[in-house]
N, C-alpha and C positions, 0 to 999 in steps of 0.2 A: 421515712424522710427525716424525722427528728434525729434518728441514730446517725444518718449520714452527715447532717449539719453538726452534730456533736463531735464526730470524728474529724471533720474539717477544722473546727474550732481548736481541737486539741493539737492537731498538726501545726496550725499557725502559732499557737501559744508556745509549743516546744521549739519551733524554729526561731521565734523571737527571743527566747531565753538562751539559745545557743550562741548568740553574738554574731549571727550571720556566717557561721561556719569557720570563724577564726579559731586558731588553737589558743588554749589558755596557757599562759606562762606566769608563774608567780613573780612578784617584784623581788629584787634582791634585798636582803636584809640591810637596813640602814643603821648608821652609828651617829652618835652625837658629834657635832662639830667641836673641834678642839682648838682653843685659842692658846698658842704657845707664847710664853714670855720672851722678851728680848734676851739674847745671850750676853750676860754680864757676869764677871767673876770677881771673887775676893780671896784674900789670903787666909788660909787656916793656920792659926798659931795655937800651939798646945804645949802641955808639959811633956809630950812625947818627942822623941828625937827626929822628927820629920815635919815638913811643911808642904803644902800644895795649894793649888787654886781650886775653888769650888763655886758653883753658881749662887747668885744672890737669892734665887727663889728656892734654895734648899736650906735646911737647918741640920746642924750636927749635934747629936746628943750622945752622952755617955750611956752605954748599955751596962747595967749593973749585974746582969746575969753572968754566969761562967759556962763556957761550952767546952766539951771534950772532943778532940778530933778523933779520926779513925784509929790513930796510933796512940790514943790515950794521953795526948799532950793537952794539958789544961790551958785553954785560951782565956786569959783573964783580962786583957786590955782590949775592950770592945767599944766600938763607936758605931752609931747609926747615922748615915746621911739620909735624911728624910726628904722625899719629893712629895709633899703632902697633897698638892693639887692633882698629882698623877697617881696617888695611892701606891707609891713605890718606895723601896728602901735599898740603899747600898750599904750592906753590912761590912764593916771593917774590923779586922782583928790584928793586933800587933803583938809580937813576941820578940824578946831578946834571944840570941842564939848562943847557948853556952858551950856547944860542942858540934863537931862535924856530924855526929850521929843524930842529934836533935835536928840539925839543919836538913839532913836527908829525909827524916821523918816528916818534917813540915812540908817539904816539896812533894813527897809522896801523898800526904794528906790532901794537898791542893789538887793533885791529879785525880785521886779517887773521888773526891767530892764533885769535881767537874764531870767525871764520866759516870756518876750515878744518874745523870740526866739522859743517858743513852736510851732508856726505856721510852722516852717521849720525843727524843731528838733523832732525826735521820742523819745528822752530821754535826761533828764538833771540830772546829778549826782551831789549831794551836798556833799562836803567833809569838815568836821569841821577841822579848823586849830587851833593849840594851842602850844605856846611856853611860858609856864607860868613863867619860870625864867627870861624872858625878857618882860613880860607883853604884850604878843601879842596873840590875838585871832582873829578869822575870819571865813569866809566860802569861799571855792573855788567851782565855778560852772563849771563843765565840760559838754559842750554842744555838743551833737552829731548832725550829719546830715549837711545839707547845710544852716546852720544858718549864719546870718551876723556876729555874734561874737561867736567864738568857746570856749573861755575861759574868765571867769570873776571872780573877787574875791574882798573881802574887808578885811582889817586888821585894828585892833583897840586895844587900851588899855582899852576900855570900859568906860573911864571917861573923857579923854581930847582930844584924837587924833583919826582921822578916815582917812583911805586911801582906795580908790577904784580903781581897774584896770579892763580894758576891752580890749581884743585883737581883732583887726579888720584887714582884708585884704582889700586893696584898689581896689578891683575888684569884679566881681560877684562871690559869694561863690559857688564853686563846689568841694565837698569833695574829689572826685576821683582824681582831679588834684593837690590839695594843701595838701593832707594828709602827704606826707613826710616832707614838709616844716612846716606844723602845728605841727607835733610831735617834730621837731627840735626846734622850738621856744617855745613850751610848756615846754621843759626842761630848757630853759632860764628863763621862768616865775617861774618855780619851784625853780631855784637857787636864784632868786630875793627874793621870799617869805622866803626861808630857811635862807638867810643871812640878812633879814630885821631886823633892830634894831631902837628903839627910842633913840634919843640923851638924855643923862642925863642932 
């Protein structure tokens, strides 16, 4: 009789722990709420032969490093647009164009650097940029997936000036967690490109 009572007690205990027969489903992973600042822009004035608008919640700093592109072109004029509250940086590099050969190499560098992300990206969309009245042409690379850089571009007048930009987050790229911030900053990159002008 004691054995029978113990068995009944065990069955009741197990049925109580099973949650009444309902299936267990884990809660989706949550993320911190992000408070986005108001979109406001200011003019960037510099010793370089260009100007553009950038957000008031970003800072622009000169990068004192020197980088070499895939075609061994020494990129010496470097700027970092820091989005510190989002842990992101838009790296900018400017070069003068001394010859058609160097211009072609710079454009090829931009393509190669964008497509290095194909390992982590299912798709890279290329958008041609053109503001002919201001002698601005270029390509915007919209990079999907968990790529290290989700947006890259270059702007040029095709004869004298070349500027390249690449957006990076300073942590492991996980699109599901950075998507709202990425879309927010991409609008700022779009504003920069739209307002970009060569100095006369």
